[in-house]
C-alpha positions in Angstrom: -19.3 -4.2 17.8 -20.0 -0.3 18.1 -19.1 1.2 14.8 -19.4 -1.8 12.5 -23.0 -2.5 12.0 -25.2 -0.9 9.4 -25.4 0.3 6.0 -24.0 3.6 4.9 -25.6 5.5 2.0 -24.1 8.9 1.2 -21.8 11.0 -1.1 -18.2 12.5 -0.6 -18.1 15.1 2.0 -18.5 18.6 0.2 -20.0 16.8 -2.8 -23.2 18.0 -2.1 -25.1 15.4 -3.4 -25.8 11.7 -2.9 -24.2 9.4 -5.0 -25.9 6.4 -4.0 -22.9 4.5 -2.1 -23.9 1.7 -0.1 -21.2 0.3 2.0 -22.4 -2.6 4.2 -19.9 -2.7 7.4 -22.3 -5.2 9.0 -21.3 -8.0 6.9 -17.6 -7.3 7.0 -16.5 -9.1 10.3 -18.3 -12.1 9.1 -16.3 -12.1 5.9 -13.2 -11.2 7.7 -13.6 -14.3 10.0 -14.0 -16.6 6.9 -11.4 -15.2 4.6 -8.8 -13.2 6.1 -5.4 -13.9 7.7 -5.3 -12.7 12.1 -3.3 -9.9 10.8 -5.8 -8.3 8.6 -8.6 -9.2 11.2 -6.6 -7.3 14.1 -5.8 -4.3 11.8 -9.6 -4.4 10.8 -10.5 -4.2 14.4 -8.0 -1.5 15.1 -9.2 0.7 12.1 -12.6 0.7 13.6 -11.7 1.2 16.9 -12.3 -1.8 18.5 -8.6 -3.3 18.6 -5.4 -2.3 20.0 -2.0 -1.8 18.6 -0.5 -4.4 20.6 -2.3 -7.1 19.1 -1.6 -6.2 15.8 2.0 -5.6 16.1 2.1 -9.1 17.8 0.3 -10.6 14.3 2.6 -8.8 12.4 5.6 -10.6 14.0 4.7 -13.9 12.8 6.0 -12.8 9.4 9.3 -11.5 11.2 12.7 -13.0 10.5 15.7 -12.8 12.8 17.6 -10.5 10.3 14.6 -7.6 10.9 13.2 -8.1 7.6 9.9 -10.0 6.8 8.8 -12.8 4.4 6.5 -15.9 5.0 4.0 -14.5 2.9 3.3 -11.0 4.4 3.3 -10.1 0.5 0.6 -12.7 -0.2 2.1 -13.6 -3.6 5.6 -14.0 -2.2 5.5 -17.2 -0.2 9.0 -17.9 0.5 10.0 -17.7 4.2 13.1 -15.3 3.8 13.1 -11.6 4.3 12.1 -9.6 1.0 11.9 -6.3 0.0 8.8 -6.4 -1.3 7.4 -7.5 2.0 8.6 -4.0 3.5 5.5 -2.0 2.2 2.9 -4.1 4.2 5.0 -4.3 7.5 5.5 -0.5 7.2 1.7 -0.2 6.6 1.2 -1.9 10.0 3.7 0.4 11.9 1.7 3.3 10.7 -1.4 2.1 11.6 -0.3 1.3 15.1 0.8 5.4 15.6 1.2 6.6 18.1 2.3 3.4 19.3 5.9 2.6 17.9 7.8 -0.6 17.7 11.7 -1.0 17.8 11.0 -3.6 14.9 9.9 -0.6 12.5 13.7 0.8 12.8 15.1 -2.9 12.8 13.3 -3.0 9.3 15.1 0.0 8.2 18.4 -1.7 9.3 17.4 -4.6 7.2 16.7 -2.8 4.2 20.0 -1.0 4.6 21.5 -4.3 4.3 20.3 -5.3 1.2 20.4 -2.0 -0.5 22.6 -1.5 -3.7 25.6 0.9 -4.0 23.1 3.4 -5.7 20.8 3.6 -2.7 18.0 1.4 -4.1 16.6 -1.8 -3.3 16.4 -4.8 -5.7 12.9 -5.9 -6.7 13.2 -9.3 -5.1 16.0 -11.7 -3.6 16.9 -15.6 -4.3 14.1 -17.3 -3.2 14.3 -20.5 -0.7 10.9 -21.7 -1.6 9.5 -20.6 -5.3 6.3 -22.6 -5.0 3.1 -20.5 -5.1 5.1 -17.3 -5.4 4.2 -15.0 -8.7 6.9 -15.2 -11.5 7.7 -11.6 -11.2 9.0 -12.1 -7.8 10.5 -15.4 -8.7 12.4 -13.9 -11.7 13.3 -10.5 -10.2 16.7 -9.4 -10.6 18.6 -8.8 -7.4 21.6 -7.0 -8.7 19.7 -4.0 -10.1 17.9 -1.4 -8.1 14.2 -1.4 -8.4 12.5 2.4 -8.3 9.0 0.4 -8.0 9.9 -1.2 -4.6 12.1 1.3 -3.3 9.6 4.1 -3.9 6.7 2.4 -2.1 8.8 1.0 0.4 10.1 4.9 1.1 6.8 6.1 0.9 5.2 4.1 3.8 8.6 4.4 6.0 8.1 8.3 5.6 4.3 7.8 7.0 6.0 6.0 9.5 8.7 8.4 10.4 5.8 11.3 11.1 5.6 9.6 14.6 8.6 7.5 14.7 11.9 9.7 15.0 14.3 6.6 14.9 12.9 5.6 11.6 12.9 9.5 10.5 16.7 9.6 11.3 17.6 6.2 9.6 20.4 6.3 7.1 18.3 4.0 4.8 15.5 6.2 4.5 17.8 8.9 3.6 19.6 6.8 0.9 16.2 5.6 -0.4 14.8 9.0 -0.6 17.9 10.3 -2.7 18.0 7.6 -5.0 14.0 8.1 -5.5 14.1 11.6 -6.5 17.1 11.1 -8.6 15.8 8.4 -10.4 12.2 9.8 -10.9 13.9 12.7 -12.1 15.9 10.7 -14.7 12.6 9.2 -16.2 12.0 9.3 -20.0 8.8 8.8 -21.1 5.8 7.0 -19.5 6.9 4.5 -16.7 5.0 1.1 -16.0 1.7 1.6 -14.3 2.9 0.3 -10.7 6.3 2.3 -11.1 4.1 5.6 -12.0 1.6 4.9 -9.0 4.2 4.0 -6.4 6.6 7.4 -7.4 3.3 9.4 -7.3 2.8 8.3 -3.6 6.7 8.8 -2.9 6.5 12.2 -3.8 3.1 12.8 -2.3 4.8 11.6 1.0 8.1 13.6 0.7 6.5 16.7 -0.7 6.5 18.7 2.2 10.3 18.0 3.1 12.0 17.7 -0.4 12.0 20.8 -2.9 11.9 18.7 -6.0 9.0 16.8 -5.2 6.5 19.4 -6.4 8.0 19.6 -9.7 8.5 16.0 -10.0 5.0 15.3 -8.7 3.5 17.5 -11.5 5.6 15.9 -14.2 4.1 12.6 -13.4 0.9 13.6 -13.7 1.0 14.2 -17.1 1.4 10.5 -17.6 -2.2 10.0 -16.1 -5.3 10.1 -18.1 -7.8 12.7 -17.1 -10.0 9.8 -16.1 -7.3 8.4 -13.8 -7.3 4.9 -15.1 -3.8 3.6 -16.1 -3.9 -0.1 -17.7 -1.3 -2.6 -16.1 1.1 -3.8 -19.1 1.6 -7.6 -18.7 -1.6 -7.8 -16.2 -4.9 -9.6 -16.5 -7.3 -8.3 -19.3 -8.9 -6.3 -16.8 -6.2 -5.0 -14.5 -5.8 -1.1 -14.3 -4.7 1.2 -11.5 -7.6 4.0 -10.5 -7.4 7.5 -9.1 -7.3 6.3 -5.3 -4.2 3.8 -6.0 -2.4 7.2 -6.7 -4.1 9.5 -4.4 -6.1 7.5 -1.8 -6.5 10.3 0.9 -7.9 13.7 0.9 -5.9 16.8 1.6 -2.6 15.9 0.1 -0.8 17.1 -3.2 -1.4 13.9 -5.1 -5.1 15.0 -5.0 -4.3 17.8 -7.2 -3.5 15.4 -10.2 -7.3 14.8 -10.4 -10.4 16.7 -10.8 -12.6 16.5 -8.0 -15.2 14.6 -9.9 -13.0 12.0 -11.1 -12.2 11.4 -7.3 -15.9 11.3 -6.7 -16.5 8.8 -9.2 -13.6 6.7 -8.1 -15.1 6.5 -4.5 -18.3 5.5 -6.2 -16.6 2.8 -8.0 -14.7 1.7 -4.9 -17.9 1.5 -2.5 -19.4 -0.4 -5.2 -16.9 -3.4 -5.7 -18.0 -4.6 -2.0 -19.1 -8.1 -3.0 -22.4 -9.7 -1.6 -20.0 -11.7 1.0 -19.1 -8.4 2.7 -15.2 -8.2 1.4 -13.6 -6.6 -1.6 -11.8 -8.5 -4.1 -8.8 -7.9 -6.7 -8.6 -7.7 -10.2 -4.9 -9.0 -10.7 -3.7 -12.4 -11.3 -4.5 -15.1 -8.6 -1.3 -17.1 -8.0 -2.3 -19.4 -5.0 -5.5 -20.5 -3.2 -3.5 -19.0 0.2 -2.5 -15.8 -1.5 -6.1 -15.2 -3.0 -7.9 -15.1 0.4 -5.2 -13.3 1.9 -5.4 -10.6 -0.7 -9.0 -10.4 -0.3 -8.9 -9.6 3.5 -5.9 -7.1 2.7 -7.7 -5.0 0.3 -10.9 -4.8 2.5 -8.9 -3.1 5.0 -7.5 -0.9 2.3 -11.0 -0.3 0.9 -12.4 0.6 4.4 -9.6 2.6 5.3 -9.8 4.7 2.2 -13.6 5.1 2.2 -13.6 6.2 5.9 -10.9 8.7 5.6 -12.7 10.1 2.5 -15.9 10.6 4.8 -17.7 7.1 3.9 -18.3 4.1 6.0 
């Protein structure tokens, strides 16, 4: 297939030097065939200019429920079939990638999220499971009665990305409520939040930076909790689990990038490119919960890695 073969060795655009990055795209299709779910294989083909949005959206439909939400392992560590707030991020990512094509299922997802939003405007971390097997304990033990900044922020950030090309999502009352909740809750934070809360709050503020007057000041304040090297260990995670600069600010030209020195971003791009495995895919440093989830995460993070590297002038 055109555009997906060869080995790229390059440095970041504008770096003025060769950082010795090697990304082997020729091995990725074979890896995806052997490890990834159909959804991520379709996403990869679309990313590389070989697929179409219709196929990606059709693959996403397999995870959709009649209530407009998503389950069935769309979030690989949440295997239960019923709709869950934790799956919304992944669905919105697909709707964003399908642009400029829109789907009525995007606004239907907003309807579902509105139906499970709590009175303060936030989403619960998770809802009661109908099948707890093979699901991570943080999902099965989630509190359905308390709003989660982590889940609400990452879902709203992804929804705002969809809203850029889908006016129905942009004008949906759920997104307005979620945005207000996130801004107010971030403003009330005292002390450093958990690594994932911090990263998702940063990504949310980056997404609304151009439309919400409070976002710039809040983003700067959150940046004070990120070390200079950009590495934030995940409390309660595996021994090696940490979030990195590209988890906070994956794409160039965005306000979140200003939280990091250029050489920190350049070094993290080297890291990300260097983490491609011999089989052609990327892997994760967090806990493996089930055999299916472990495989599915690898396909999903491989698509994400290549998307980030391409957006930064690599691969």
